[in-house]
Backbone as JSON Lines, residues from 0, in Angstrom:
{"i":0,"aa":"X","n":[-28.62,23.58,-14.73],"ca":[-27.87,23.4,-15.94],"c":[-27.9,24.68,-16.75]}
{"i":1,"aa":"X","n":[-26.76,25.09,-17.3],"ca":[-26.75,26.31,-18.1],"c":[-27.43,26.05,-19.43]}
{"i":2,"aa":"X","n":[-27.82,27.12,-20.08],"ca":[-28.63,27.01,-21.3],"c":[-27.9,26.3,-22.44]}
{"i":3,"aa":"X","n":[-26.57,26.31,-22.48],"ca":[-25.82,25.71,-23.58],"c":[-25.57,24.22,-23.41]}
{"i":4,"aa":"X","n":[-25.78,23.69,-22.2],"ca":[-25.48,22.28,-21.96],"c":[-26.7,21.41,-22.17]}
{"i":5,"aa":"X","n":[-26.45,20.22,-22.72],"ca":[-27.51,19.23,-22.86],"c":[-27.29,18.18,-21.79]}
{"i":6,"aa":"X","n":[-28.37,17.54,-21.33],"ca":[-28.17,16.47,-20.36],"c":[-27.42,15.32,-21.02]}
{"i":7,"aa":"X","n":[-26.65,14.55,-20.24],"ca":[-25.91,13.44,-20.84],"c":[-26.88,12.47,-21.51]}
{"i":8,"aa":"X","n":[-26.47,11.98,-22.69],"ca":[-27.33,11.05,-23.41],"c":[-27.36,9.72,-22.68]}
{"i":9,"aa":"X","n":[-28.54,9.21,-22.52],"ca":[-28.72,7.9,-21.91],"c":[-28.93,6.91,-23.05]}
{"i":10,"aa":"X","n":[-27.98,6.03,-23.26],"ca":[-28.08,5.07,-24.35],"c":[-28.93,3.9,-23.88]}
{"i":11,"aa":"X","n":[-29.94,3.56,-24.67],"ca":[-30.8,2.44,-24.32],"c":[-30.54,1.27,-25.26]}
{"i":12,"aa":"X","n":[-30.77,0.07,-24.77],"ca":[-30.58,-1.13,-25.57],"c":[-31.55,-1.14,-26.75]}
{"i":13,"aa":"X","n":[-31.07,-1.61,-27.88],"ca":[-31.89,-1.75,-29.08],"c":[-32.04,-3.24,-29.35]}
{"i":14,"aa":"X","n":[-33.27,-3.71,-29.27],"ca":[-33.55,-5.13,-29.45],"c":[-33.75,-5.52,-30.9]}
{"i":15,"aa":"X","n":[-33.95,-6.83,-31.1],"ca":[-34.21,-7.38,-32.43],"c":[-35.69,-7.26,-32.77]}
{"i":16,"aa":"X","n":[-35.98,-6.96,-34.03],"ca":[-37.37,-6.89,-34.5],"c":[-38.03,-8.27,-34.48]}
{"i":17,"aa":"X","n":[-37.25,-9.33,-34.58],"ca":[-37.78,-10.68,-34.67],"c":[-38.01,-11.35,-33.31]}
{"i":18,"aa":"X","n":[-37.52,-10.72,-32.25],"ca":[-37.68,-11.29,-30.91],"c":[-38.87,-10.66,-30.2]}
{"i":19,"aa":"X","n":[-39.44,-11.41,-29.26],"ca":[-40.51,-10.86,-28.43],"c":[-39.9,-9.9,-27.43]}
{"i":20,"aa":"X","n":[-40.7,-9.04,-26.81],"ca":[-40.16,-8.14,-25.78],"c":[-39.46,-8.92,-24.65]}
{"i":21,"aa":"X","n":[-40.0,-10.07,-24.28],"ca":[-39.39,-10.88,-23.22],"c":[-38.03,-11.43,-23.68]}
{"i":22,"aa":"X","n":[-37.95,-11.88,-24.94],"ca":[-36.68,-12.39,-25.46],"c":[-35.64,-11.27,-25.55]}
{"i":23,"aa":"X","n":[-36.07,-10.08,-25.93],"ca":[-35.14,-8.94,-25.97],"c":[-34.65,-8.6,-24.57]}
{"i":24,"aa":"X","n":[-35.54,-8.59,-23.58],"ca":[-35.13,-8.31,-22.2],"c":[-34.14,-9.37,-21.73]}
{"i":25,"aa":"X","n":[-34.38,-10.61,-22.09],"ca":[-33.47,-11.69,-21.74],"c":[-32.1,-11.45,-22.38]}
{"i":26,"aa":"X","n":[-32.11,-11.06,-23.66],"ca":[-30.87,-10.74,-24.37],"c":[-30.1,-9.63,-23.65]}
{"i":27,"aa":"X","n":[-30.79,-8.57,-23.27],"ca":[-30.14,-7.43,-22.6],"c":[-29.48,-7.86,-21.3]}
{"i":28,"aa":"X","n":[-30.08,-8.84,-20.62],"ca":[-29.5,-9.29,-19.34],"c":[-28.19,-10.06,-19.55]}
{"i":29,"aa":"X","n":[-27.96,-10.59,-20.77],"ca":[-26.73,-11.33,-21.05],"c":[-25.55,-10.41,-21.37]}
{"i":30,"aa":"X","n":[-25.83,-9.14,-21.64],"ca":[-24.79,-8.23,-22.11],"c":[-23.7,-7.96,-21.08]}
{"i":31,"aa":"X","n":[-24.06,-7.93,-19.82],"ca":[-23.1,-7.62,-18.78],"c":[-23.31,-6.22,-18.24]}
{"i":32,"aa":"X","n":[-22.68,-5.96,-17.09],"ca":[-22.82,-4.65,-16.44],"c":[-22.23,-3.56,-17.32]}
{"i":33,"aa":"X","n":[-22.94,-2.46,-17.4],"ca":[-22.52,-1.27,-18.13],"c":[-22.22,-1.55,-19.6]}
{"i":34,"aa":"X","n":[-22.91,-2.54,-20.17],"ca":[-22.82,-2.83,-21.6],"c":[-24.17,-2.55,-22.23]}
{"i":35,"aa":"X","n":[-24.15,-1.97,-23.42],"ca":[-25.38,-1.59,-24.12],"c":[-25.29,-2.1,-25.55]}
{"i":36,"aa":"X","n":[-26.39,-2.68,-26.04],"ca":[-26.43,-3.06,-27.45],"c":[-27.05,-1.92,-28.26]}
{"i":37,"aa":"X","n":[-26.3,-1.47,-29.25],"ca":[-26.73,-0.35,-30.09],"c":[-27.59,-0.84,-31.26]}
{"i":38,"aa":"X","n":[-27.52,-2.15,-31.53],"ca":[-28.33,-2.77,-32.57],"c":[-28.29,-4.28,-32.34]}
{"i":39,"aa":"X","n":[-29.39,-4.96,-32.65],"ca":[-29.48,-6.41,-32.48],"c":[-30.2,-7.01,-33.68]}
{"i":40,"aa":"X","n":[-29.79,-8.23,-34.05],"ca":[-30.41,-8.89,-35.2],"c":[-30.16,-10.4,-35.14]}
{"i":41,"aa":"X","n":[-31.12,-11.16,-35.63],"ca":[-30.98,-12.61,-35.7],"c":[-30.1,-12.95,-36.91]}
{"i":42,"aa":"X","n":[-29.03,-13.73,-36.68],"ca":[-28.06,-14.02,-37.74],"c":[-27.55,-15.46,-37.69]}
{"i":43,"aa":"X","n":[-26.91,-15.81,-38.78],"ca":[-26.03,-16.98,-38.84],"c":[-24.63,-16.42,-39.03]}
{"i":44,"aa":"X","n":[-23.66,-17.0,-38.32],"ca":[-22.27,-16.58,-38.44],"c":[-21.54,-17.56,-39.36]}
{"i":45,"aa":"X","n":[-20.86,-17.02,-40.35],"ca":[-20.05,-17.83,-41.26],"c":[-18.6,-17.36,-41.17]}
{"i":46,"aa":"X","n":[-17.67,-18.3,-41.36],"ca":[-16.25,-17.99,-41.42],"c":[-15.68,-18.65,-42.66]}
{"i":47,"aa":"X","n":[-14.75,-17.96,-43.31],"ca":[-14.12,-18.52,-44.51],"c":[-13.02,-19.48,-44.07]}
{"i":48,"aa":"X","n":[-13.09,-20.72,-44.57],"ca":[-12.06,-21.69,-44.23],"c":[-10.86,-21.52,-45.17]}
{"i":49,"aa":"X","n":[-9.88,-22.41,-45.06],"ca":[-8.65,-22.28,-45.86],"c":[-8.91,-22.41,-47.35]}
{"i":50,"aa":"X","n":[-9.98,-23.08,-47.72],"ca":[-10.32,-23.25,-49.13],"c":[-11.18,-22.11,-49.66]}
{"i":51,"aa":"X","n":[-11.29,-21.04,-48.88],"ca":[-12.1,-19.88,-49.24],"c":[-13.58,-20.23,-49.39]}
{"i":52,"aa":"X","n":[-14.03,-21.2,-48.65],"ca":[-15.44,-21.59,-48.64],"c":[-16.04,-21.11,-47.32]}
{"i":53,"aa":"X","n":[-17.27,-20.6,-47.38],"ca":[-17.95,-20.18,-46.17],"c":[-18.43,-21.41,-45.4]}
{"i":54,"aa":"X","n":[-18.16,-21.42,-44.1],"ca":[-18.63,-22.51,-43.25],"c":[-19.45,-21.9,-42.11]}
{"i":55,"aa":"X","n":[-20.65,-22.43,-41.9],"ca":[-21.51,-21.91,-40.83],"c":[-20.92,-22.3,-39.48]}
{"i":56,"aa":"X","n":[-20.79,-21.32,-38.58],"ca":[-20.22,-21.55,-37.26],"c":[-21.28,-21.6,-36.17]}
{"i":57,"aa":"X","n":[-22.27,-20.72,-36.25],"ca":[-23.32,-20.7,-35.23],"c":[-24.48,-19.83,-35.69]}
{"i":58,"aa":"X","n":[-25.58,-19.89,-34.95],"ca":[-26.75,-19.03,-35.16],"c":[-27.1,-18.41,-33.82]}
{"i":59,"aa":"X","n":[-27.58,-17.19,-33.86],"ca":[-27.97,-16.52,-32.63],"c":[-28.36,-15.09,-32.9]}
{"i":60,"aa":"X","n":[-28.25,-14.27,-31.87],"ca":[-28.59,-12.85,-32.0],"c":[-27.3,-12.05,-31.95]}
{"i":61,"aa":"X","n":[-27.02,-11.34,-33.05],"ca":[-25.83,-10.49,-33.12],"c":[-26.16,-9.15,-32.48]}
{"i":62,"aa":"X","n":[-25.21,-8.64,-31.71],"ca":[-25.37,-7.34,-31.05],"c":[-24.13,-6.49,-31.31]}
{"i":63,"aa":"X","n":[-24.36,-5.23,-31.6],"ca":[-23.28,-4.25,-31.63],"c":[-23.24,-3.69,-30.21]}
{"i":64,"aa":"X","n":[-22.21,-4.07,-29.46],"ca":[-22.17,-3.78,-28.03],"c":[-21.15,-2.7,-27.71]}
{"i":65,"aa":"X","n":[-21.61,-1.69,-26.97],"ca":[-20.7,-0.71,-26.36],"c":[-20.38,-1.27,-24.99]}
{"i":66,"aa":"X","n":[-19.13,-1.69,-24.8],"ca":[-18.7,-2.29,-23.54],"c":[-17.93,-1.23,-22.75]}
{"i":67,"aa":"X","n":[-18.64,-0.56,-21.84],"ca":[-18.02,0.53,-21.08],"c":[-16.86,0.07,-20.2]}
{"i":68,"aa":"X","n":[-16.96,-1.05,-19.47],"ca":[-15.82,-1.47,-18.65],"c":[-14.55,-1.71,-19.48]}
{"i":69,"aa":"X","n":[-14.7,-2.25,-20.7],"ca":[-13.52,-2.49,-21.54],"c":[-13.19,-1.29,-22.43]}
{"i":70,"aa":"X","n":[-14.05,-0.28,-22.38],"ca":[-13.85,0.95,-23.16],"c":[-13.65,0.63,-24.65]}
{"i":71,"aa":"X","n":[-14.56,-0.22,-25.17],"ca":[-14.46,-0.62,-26.56],"c":[-15.82,-1.05,-27.09]}
{"i":72,"aa":"X","n":[-15.85,-1.37,-28.38],"ca":[-17.06,-1.84,-29.04],"c":[-16.81,-3.23,-29.6]}
{"i":73,"aa":"X","n":[-17.86,-4.06,-29.57],"ca":[-17.75,-5.44,-30.02],"c":[-18.96,-5.84,-30.84]}
{"i":74,"aa":"X","n":[-18.76,-6.78,-31.74],"ca":[-19.86,-7.53,-32.34],"c":[-19.89,-8.83,-31.54]}
{"i":75,"aa":"X","n":[-21.04,-9.12,-30.94],"ca":[-21.17,-10.33,-30.12],"c":[-22.42,-11.09,-30.56]}
{"i":76,"aa":"X","n":[-22.32,-12.4,-30.57],"ca":[-23.46,-13.24,-30.9],"c":[-23.81,-14.07,-29.67]}
{"i":77,"aa":"X","n":[-25.1,-13.99,-29.29],"ca":[-25.59,-14.68,-28.11],"c":[-26.59,-15.77,-28.49]}
{"i":78,"aa":"X","n":[-26.56,-16.85,-27.72],"ca":[-27.59,-17.88,-27.78],"c":[-28.59,-17.51,-26.69]}
{"i":79,"aa":"X","n":[-29.78,-17.03,-27.08],"ca":[-30.71,-16.54,-26.06],"c":[-31.42,-17.68,-25.32]}
{"i":80,"aa":"X","n":[-31.41,-18.89,-25.88],"ca":[-32.03,-20.02,-25.16],"c":[-31.15,-20.46,-24.0]}
{"i":81,"aa":"X","n":[-29.83,-20.58,-24.26],"ca":[-28.9,-21.0,-23.21],"c":[-28.29,-19.83,-22.45]}
{"i":82,"aa":"X","n":[-28.5,-18.62,-22.96],"ca":[-28.0,-17.43,-22.28],"c":[-26.49,-17.33,-22.27]}
{"i":83,"aa":"X","n":[-25.86,-17.73,-23.37],"ca":[-24.39,-17.64,-23.38],"c":[-23.87,-16.95,-24.63]}
{"i":84,"aa":"X","n":[-22.68,-16.42,-24.48],"ca":[-21.98,-15.77,-25.58],"c":[-21.39,-16.85,-26.48]}
{"i":85,"aa":"X","n":[-21.71,-16.79,-27.77],"ca":[-21.21,-17.78,-28.72],"c":[-19.95,-17.31,-29.44]}
{"i":86,"aa":"X","n":[-19.86,-15.99,-29.67],"ca":[-18.76,-15.46,-30.49],"c":[-18.66,-13.96,-30.26]}
{"i":87,"aa":"X","n":[-17.45,-13.42,-30.41],"ca":[-17.28,-11.96,-30.35],"c":[-16.12,-11.51,-31.21]}
{"i":88,"aa":"X","n":[-16.21,-10.26,-31.65],"ca":[-15.15,-9.62,-32.42],"c":[-15.08,-8.16,-32.0]}
{"i":89,"aa":"X","n":[-13.92,-7.74,-31.51],"ca":[-13.74,-6.33,-31.16],"c":[-13.62,-5.51,-32.44]}
{"i":90,"aa":"X","n":[-14.2,-4.32,-32.43],"ca":[-14.07,-3.41,-33.57],"c":[-12.74,-2.69,-33.43]}
{"i":91,"aa":"X","n":[-11.73,-3.22,-34.08],"ca":[-10.37,-2.71,-34.01],"c":[-10.24,-1.44,-34.87]}
{"i":92,"aa":"X","n":[-9.09,-0.77,-34.75],"ca":[-8.83,0.42,-35.59],"c":[-8.82,0.0,-37.05]}
{"i":93,"aa":"X","n":[-9.36,0.85,-37.89],"ca":[-9.45,0.61,-39.34],"c":[-10.31,-0.6,-39.69]}
{"i":94,"aa":"X","n":[-11.27,-0.92,-38.83],"ca":[-12.22,-2.0,-39.09],"c":[-13.05,-1.62,-40.31]}
{"i":95,"aa":"X","n":[-13.17,-2.54,-41.26],"ca":[-13.93,-2.28,-42.49],"c":[-15.11,-3.25,-42.54]}
{"i":96,"aa":"X","n":[-16.31,-2.69,-42.66],"ca":[-17.55,-3.47,-42.66],"c":[-18.16,-3.38,-44.05]}
{"i":97,"aa":"X","n":[-18.3,-4.53,-44.71],"ca":[-18.83,-4.59,-46.08],"c":[-20.2,-5.24,-46.1]}
{"i":98,"aa":"X","n":[-21.01,-4.86,-47.07],"ca":[-22.31,-5.52,-47.25],"c":[-22.51,-5.83,-48.74]}
{"i":99,"aa":"X","n":[-21.91,-6.94,-49.21],"ca":[-22.05,-7.3,-50.62],"c":[-23.5,-7.6,-51.01]}
{"i":100,"aa":"X","n":[-24.31,-8.0,-50.04],"ca":[-25.75,-8.21,-50.23],"c":[-26.43,-7.52,-49.06]}
{"i":101,"aa":"X","n":[-27.67,-7.14,-49.24],"ca":[-28.39,-6.48,-48.16],"c":[-28.46,-7.31,-46.89]}
{"i":102,"aa":"X","n":[-28.5,-8.61,-47.03],"ca":[-28.66,-9.53,-45.9],"c":[-27.35,-10.23,-45.51]}
{"i":103,"aa":"X","n":[-26.25,-9.97,-46.23],"ca":[-24.99,-10.68,-46.02],"c":[-23.86,-9.67,-45.87]}
{"i":104,"aa":"X","n":[-23.32,-9.55,-44.66],"ca":[-22.29,-8.56,-44.36],"c":[-20.99,-9.27,-44.02]}
{"i":105,"aa":"X","n":[-19.87,-8.72,-44.45],"ca":[-18.57,-9.35,-44.24],"c":[-17.56,-8.37,-43.64]}
{"i":106,"aa":"X","n":[-16.54,-8.93,-43.0],"ca":[-15.44,-8.15,-42.44],"c":[-14.31,-9.09,-42.08]}
{"i":107,"aa":"X","n":[-13.13,-8.53,-41.88],"ca":[-11.97,-9.32,-41.47],"c":[-12.02,-9.52,-39.96]}
{"i":108,"aa":"X","n":[-12.08,-10.77,-39.54],"ca":[-12.03,-11.09,-38.12],"c":[-10.59,-11.21,-37.67]}
{"i":109,"aa":"X","n":[-10.4,-11.59,-36.41],"ca":[-9.04,-11.74,-35.88],"c":[-8.27,-12.86,-36.57]}
{"i":110,"aa":"X","n":[-8.97,-13.93,-36.97],"ca":[-8.28,-15.09,-37.53],"c":[-8.67,-15.42,-38.96]}
{"i":111,"aa":"X","n":[-9.79,-14.9,-39.44],"ca":[-10.25,-15.22,-40.8],"c":[-11.32,-14.21,-41.24]}
{"i":112,"aa":"X","n":[-11.73,-14.33,-42.49],"ca":[-12.83,-13.51,-43.0],"c":[-14.13,-14.03,-42.38]}
{"i":113,"aa":"X","n":[-14.99,-13.12,-41.95],"ca":[-16.23,-13.47,-41.24],"c":[-17.42,-12.85,-41.97]}
{"i":114,"aa":"X","n":[-18.57,-13.53,-41.88],"ca":[-19.79,-13.01,-42.49],"c":[-20.97,-13.2,-41.55]}
{"i":115,"aa":"X","n":[-21.89,-12.24,-41.6],"ca":[-23.16,-12.35,-40.89],"c":[-24.25,-12.48,-41.94]}
{"i":116,"aa":"X","n":[-25.03,-13.55,-41.85],"ca":[-26.15,-13.79,-42.75],"c":[-27.42,-13.49,-41.95]}
{"i":117,"aa":"X","n":[-28.1,-12.4,-42.28],"ca":[-29.23,-11.92,-41.49],"c":[-30.52,-12.64,-41.88]}
{"i":118,"aa":"X","n":[-31.35,-12.89,-40.88],"ca":[-32.65,-13.53,-41.1],"c":[-33.66,-12.55,-41.7]}
{"i":119,"aa":"X","n":[-33.42,-11.24,-41.49],"ca":[-34.37,-10.22,-41.92],"c":[-33.6,-9.05,-42.52]}
{"i":120,"aa":"X","n":[-33.97,-8.65,-43.73],"ca":[-33.23,-7.57,-44.4],"c":[-33.39,-6.23,-43.72]}
{"i":121,"aa":"X","n":[-34.54,-5.98,-43.09],"ca":[-34.74,-4.72,-42.37],"c":[-33.77,-4.65,-41.18]}
{"i":122,"aa":"X","n":[-33.63,-5.76,-40.46],"ca":[-32.66,-5.8,-39.36],"c":[-31.24,-5.62,-39.89]}
{"i":123,"aa":"X","n":[-30.95,-6.25,-41.02],"ca":[-29.62,-6.13,-41.63],"c":[-29.3,-4.67,-41.94]}
{"i":124,"aa":"X","n":[-30.28,-3.99,-42.5],"ca":[-30.11,-2.58,-42.87],"c":[-29.85,-1.72,-41.63]}
{"i":125,"aa":"X","n":[-30.63,-1.94,-40.57],"ca":[-30.45,-1.17,-39.32],"c":[-29.11,-1.5,-38.67]}
{"i":126,"aa":"X","n":[-28.73,-2.76,-38.7],"ca":[-27.46,-3.19,-38.11],"c":[-26.29,-2.55,-38.86]}
{"i":127,"aa":"X","n":[-26.33,-2.61,-40.18],"ca":[-25.27,-1.99,-41.0],"c":[-25.17,-0.5,-40.71]}
{"i":128,"aa":"X","n":[-26.31,0.18,-40.62],"ca":[-26.3,1.62,-40.34],"c":[-25.68,1.91,-38.97]}
{"i":129,"aa":"X","n":[-26.03,1.12,-37.96],"ca":[-25.47,1.32,-36.62],"c":[-23.95,1.13,-36.64]}
{"i":130,"aa":"X","n":[-23.48,0.08,-37.32],"ca":[-22.04,-0.19,-37.37],"c":[-21.31,0.9,-38.15]}
{"i":131,"aa":"X","n":[-21.81,1.24,-39.34],"ca":[-21.11,2.24,-40.16],"c":[-21.16,3.63,-39.53]}
{"i":132,"aa":"X","n":[-22.26,3.97,-38.86],"ca":[-22.33,5.26,-38.14],"c":[-21.28,5.29,-37.03]}
{"i":133,"aa":"X","n":[-21.17,4.2,-36.29],"ca":[-20.18,4.12,-35.21],"c":[-18.77,4.24,-35.77]}
{"i":134,"aa":"X","n":[-18.47,3.5,-36.82],"ca":[-17.14,3.55,-37.42],"c":[-16.83,4.96,-37.92]}
{"i":135,"aa":"X","n":[-17.82,5.64,-38.5],"ca":[-17.63,7.02,-38.96],"c":[-17.34,7.97,-37.81]}
{"i":136,"aa":"X","n":[-18.08,7.82,-36.71],"ca":[-17.84,8.67,-35.53],"c":[-16.44,8.43,-34.97]}
{"i":137,"aa":"X","n":[-16.05,7.17,-34.87],"ca":[-14.72,6.84,-34.34],"c":[-13.63,7.4,-35.23]}
{"i":138,"aa":"X","n":[-13.83,7.33,-36.55],"ca":[-12.85,7.85,-37.5],"c":[-12.7,9.36,-37.35]}
{"i":139,"aa":"X","n":[-13.84,10.07,-37.28],"ca":[-13.79,11.53,-37.11],"c":[-13.15,11.9,-35.78]}
{"i":140,"aa":"X","n":[-13.46,11.15,-34.74],"ca":[-12.91,11.42,-33.42],"c":[-11.39,11.25,-33.42]}
{"i":141,"aa":"X","n":[-10.9,10.19,-34.05],"ca":[-9.45,9.96,-34.07],"c":[-8.75,11.02,-34.92]}
{"i":142,"aa":"X","n":[-9.4,11.46,-36.01],"ca":[-8.81,12.53,-36.82],"c":[-8.77,13.83,-36.04]}
{"i":143,"aa":"X","n":[-9.83,14.11,-35.3],"ca":[-9.9,15.33,-34.5],"c":[-8.82,15.3,-33.41]}
{"i":144,"aa":"X","n":[-8.66,14.14,-32.78],"ca":[-7.67,13.98,-31.72],"c":[-6.26,14.14,-32.3]}
{"i":145,"aa":"X","n":[-6.05,13.59,-33.48],"ca":[-4.74,13.67,-34.13],"c":[-4.41,15.11,-34.52]}
{"i":146,"aa":"X","n":[-5.41,15.87,-34.98],"ca":[-5.19,17.23,-35.45],"c":[-5.3,18.28,-34.34]}
{"i":147,"aa":"X","n":[-5.84,17.95,-33.21],"ca":[-6.18,18.92,-32.18],"c":[-5.02,19.75,-31.65]}
{"i":148,"aa":"X","n":[-3.86,19.19,-31.24],"ca":[-2.85,20.02,-30.58],"c":[-2.36,21.19,-31.42]}
{"i":149,"aa":"X","n":[-2.12,21.01,-32.69],"ca":[-1.55,22.08,-33.51],"c":[-2.47,22.49,-34.64]}
{"i":150,"aa":"X","n":[-3.72,22.11,-34.56],"ca":[-4.63,22.4,-35.66],"c":[-4.39,21.41,-36.78]}
{"i":151,"aa":"X","n":[-5.04,21.6,-37.89],"ca":[-4.87,20.65,-39.0],"c":[-3.45,20.68,-39.54]}
{"i":152,"aa":"X","n":[-3.0,19.55,-40.02],"ca":[-1.66,19.48,-40.59],"c":[-1.65,20.16,-41.95]}
{"i":153,"aa":"X","n":[-0.85,21.21,-42.06],"ca":[-0.73,21.94,-43.31],"c":[0.67,21.7,-43.86]}
{"i":154,"aa":"X","n":[0.81,21.67,-45.16],"ca":[2.16,21.48,-45.7],"c":[3.04,22.65,-45.3]}
{"i":155,"aa":"X","n":[4.25,22.35,-44.91],"ca":[5.18,23.36,-44.43],"c":[6.16,23.7,-45.55]}
{"i":156,"aa":"X","n":[6.32,25.0,-45.82],"ca":[7.3,25.42,-46.82],"c":[8.68,25.24,-46.22]}
{"i":157,"aa":"X","n":[9.6,24.68,-46.99],"ca":[10.95,24.5,-46.49],"c":[11.9,25.35,-47.32]}
{"i":158,"aa":"X","n":[12.9,25.9,-46.65],"ca":[13.89,26.75,-47.3],"c":[15.25,26.22,-46.92]}
{"i":159,"aa":"X","n":[16.11,26.06,-47.91],"ca":[17.47,25.6,-47.66],"c":[18.28,26.79,-47.17]}
{"i":160,"aa":"X","n":[18.76,26.72,-45.93],"ca":[19.52,27.83,-45.35],"c":[20.98,27.41,-45.28]}
{"i":161,"aa":"X","n":[21.83,28.21,-45.9],"ca":[23.26,27.92,-45.87],"c":[23.9,28.88,-44.89]}
{"i":162,"aa":"X","n":[24.61,28.34,-43.94],"ca":[25.27,29.15,-42.94],"c":[26.76,28.84,-43.01]}
{"i":163,"aa":"X","n":[27.55,29.78,-43.52],"ca":[28.98,29.5,-43.7],"c":[29.73,29.3,-42.4]}
{"i":164,"aa":"X","n":[29.2,29.77,-41.29],"ca":[29.9,29.63,-40.03],"c":[29.86,28.21,-39.5]}
{"i":165,"aa":"X","n":[28.9,27.44,-39.96],"ca":[28.79,26.07,-39.48],"c":[29.37,25.16,-40.55]}
{"i":166,"aa":"X","n":[30.53,24.65,-40.27],"ca":[31.19,23.73,-41.2],"c":[31.68,22.52,-40.43]}
{"i":167,"aa":"X","n":[32.03,21.49,-41.17],"ca":[32.52,20.29,-40.5],"c":[33.88,20.54,-39.86]}
{"i":168,"aa":"X","n":[34.66,21.47,-40.41],"ca":[35.98,21.76,-39.83],"c":[35.85,22.28,-38.41]}
{"i":169,"aa":"X","n":[34.84,23.03,-38.19],"ca":[34.66,23.62,-36.87],"c":[34.48,22.53,-35.82]}
{"i":170,"aa":"X","n":[33.78,21.47,-36.19],"ca":[33.48,20.43,-35.21],"c":[34.5,19.3,-35.21]}
{"i":171,"aa":"X","n":[35.1,19.03,-36.37],"ca":[35.98,17.87,-36.46],"c":[37.43,18.26,-36.75]}
{"i":172,"aa":"X","n":[37.73,19.55,-36.74],"ca":[39.09,19.99,-37.03],"c":[40.06,19.63,-35.91]}
{"i":173,"aa":"X","n":[41.34,19.85,-36.16],"ca":[42.37,19.48,-35.18],"c":[42.45,20.49,-34.04]}
{"i":174,"aa":"X","n":[41.93,21.7,-34.24],"ca":[41.98,22.7,-33.19],"c":[41.01,22.34,-32.08]}
{"i":175,"aa":"X","n":[41.47,22.43,-30.87],"ca":[40.62,22.16,-29.74],"c":[40.14,23.46,-29.13]}
{"i":176,"aa":"X","n":[41.03,24.44,-29.09],"ca":[40.67,25.69,-28.44],"c":[41.23,26.86,-29.25]}
{"i":177,"aa":"X","n":[40.4,27.8,-29.61],"ca":[40.83,28.95,-30.4],"c":[41.3,30.11,-29.53]}
{"i":178,"aa":"X","n":[41.1,30.04,-28.25],"ca":[41.41,31.17,-27.38],"c":[42.92,31.2,-27.12]}
{"i":179,"aa":"X","n":[43.54,32.38,-27.38],"ca":[44.97,32.51,-27.12],"c":[45.15,33.05,-25.71]}
{"i":180,"aa":"X","n":[46.08,32.47,-25.04],"ca":[46.34,32.88,-23.66],"c":[47.53,33.83,-23.64]}
{"i":181,"aa":"X","n":[47.35,34.97,-23.02],"ca":[48.46,35.92,-22.87],"c":[48.6,36.26,-21.41]}
{"i":182,"aa":"X","n":[49.85,36.48,-21.02],"ca":[50.1,36.84,-19.64],"c":[50.16,38.36,-19.54]}
{"i":183,"aa":"X","n":[49.54,38.87,-18.5],"ca":[49.59,40.31,-18.27],"c":[50.91,40.63,-17.59]}
{"i":184,"aa":"X","n":[51.5,41.72,-18.03],"ca":[52.74,42.15,-17.42],"c":[52.43,42.94,-16.17]}
{"i":185,"aa":"X","n":[53.22,42.67,-15.15],"ca":[53.04,43.42,-13.92],"c":[53.85,44.7,-14.0]}
{"i":186,"aa":"X","n":[53.32,45.77,-13.51],"ca":[54.01,47.05,-13.58],"c":[54.72,47.34,-12.34]}
């Protein structure tokens, strides 16, 4: 390896502080092939109903998952006793993650407003940091990709150029051909 290159980063699963090592290993096995959890926390999932009231939907372990096969990131909640996925939300473009309370985080889901109620504030803090760091990286990456081909977008000075040779008469006039045809005289 040349001196300027770093070895590829190996992302490791991040477990919940409230789970035993065995429970965390069990959780990691539910993620799927080539999926990594960047943060995990014990939560209750709430969704806002039509009356704008929070309704509890499920409890489990929330994971911020990098899903390599799908080339995307998800918030997923697993039931570690039954080993099944209870809920998921893809982190779409312009995803906004709010934390009105240290232990209560909200965001717009695909169908309604969603909230995560964390069992532990330390886990909530780490989870929020992982999500907001990821969203910040994705935002910078998309800005860089958008600006990359021509550099940053700079305001362009415009000048009104008047060209008298280009008029509507030239294109829409009755004349079809301006060339005069003359016959050469034979000597």
